[in-house]
N, C-alpha and C positions, 0 to 999 in steps of 0.2 A: 602638696598632695594633689594627685590627679583625680579624675572622675572614675578611674578604673579600680574597683575594689580588689581585683585579682592581682594587680600590680602593687597597690598600696600595702596590703597585708604582709607580703614577704619583705618589703622594704622596712616596715615598722619593726618586724621581728629582728631583722639584721641590725638596725640601729640600736634597738634595745639591748641586744647582745653586746654590741660595741661599748655602750655606756656602762653596762655592768662590768665588763672587763676593765675599763678605765677606772671605775670606782675601786675595784680590787687592787689595782696596781698603784694608784695615787696615794702618797702618804697623807696622813691626817694633818690638817693645817695647824691646829693648836700645838701639838708637840714639835712640829717643824719650826714654828715661830719661837718657841721656848729654847730650842737648841741654838737658833741664831742669836738670841739674846745672851745665852751663856757664852757663846764663842766671842761675841763682842766684848763682854765683860772680862773674859780671860785675856784678851789682847790689850786691855786698858785703852780702849778707843772711846773718845768723847763723842757720843752719838749726835749731839746737837751741832758740834762744829765739824764733825767728820774727820778730825785730826787725831792721830794716835799720839801717845806720850813722846816717843822719840822725835816725831815731826814737830810737835809743839815746842819741845826743848830747842830744836834747831832753829825754829822761827824766832826765838827770843834772842839769839845771838846776832851780831852784826855781820857775820861772815856770809858772803854771797857765793854760791857755787860758781865754778868756772863757766859752766854752760850759760848761766844767767848773765854773767859778765859779757860773754861773747854776744848774746842776744841784744843786750843793751848797746854794745858797741856797733853792731850791725844796724840797730834801729836808728842810731844817730848818723852813721857813716853813709848808708845807702841814700837817704834823702839829700844829704849834703853833696854827694857825688853827682846825683841826678841834677840838682840845681846848678852845680858848676858846669856840667855839660850843656845844659840849656842856655846858660849865660854865654858860653863860648860860641854856641851855634847862632844865637840870636843877636848877640852884642857886637859882632864884628862889623856890622854895617854892610857896605857894598863889597862883595868879595871879588877876587880875580876872575872867578867863573862868570859872574854877571857882566863884568867888563868885556870878557872874551866873547860872550854871547851877543852883546850889543854890537861889537865890532863885526862879528860874523853876519849879523842881520843887515848892518849897514853895507857891507861889501856885497852881499847877495842882492840887495835892493839896487845898488849901483850897476851891477852887471846885468840884472834882469831888465832894467830899463833900456840898456844899450842893445840887447839881443831882441830883435823883433820877430825872427823866424828861425826855425830849425832847418837843417839840410833836407829833411824829408817833408817839409810843408808843400813842396811842389807836387807830391803824390796826392795830396788832398784837394788840389785845385781842380775844379770842373769847368768845362767850357760854358760860358754864360753865367757864372756864379757872381759876376759883378752886378748883374740885375737883381740877384737875391739879397745883396748886402745893402742896397740903397733904396730910397723911397722914390717912386716915379714922380715927376713933376707934371703938373696939369698945365697944358698950353706951352707955347714956346718950343724950343728945340729939345728933343728928347734923346738924340743920339749921343752917346758918350764920345765918339770920335770927333764930332764937330766942336764940342765944347773944349776938347783938348787942343785942337788946332788953333782955335781962336784965342786961347789964352797964352 
């Protein structure tokens, strides 16, 4: 409810009219419950177990419907097939793919150690970059050309 009485009063009248209409249309609960009990008794349904007479008679026999047999077969077959597949995947040990991968890595390592530069490495060399790659020595001869000629 709001604080506005002008809005509350029409809403209350509207909802009262809807409730009265629902009360007129809704069946009485007592007679509806009695009709349901008569219907259950006519079908010969055991209310406590929820099983009707034909279903109860069928459950006494040992015959299992085909759908249930198929479900039992699937319940056994599917886990068995999954376990067999996992054993095949995990139980083979080292596979040919592992050996091939190791050979490929070995070959790449051997060729990578032999190749020191690419044909385009010359484009990346700058004049004087030998000074950037080494640490300067303190004292003594610092020119790279003299140390090469003396050795």
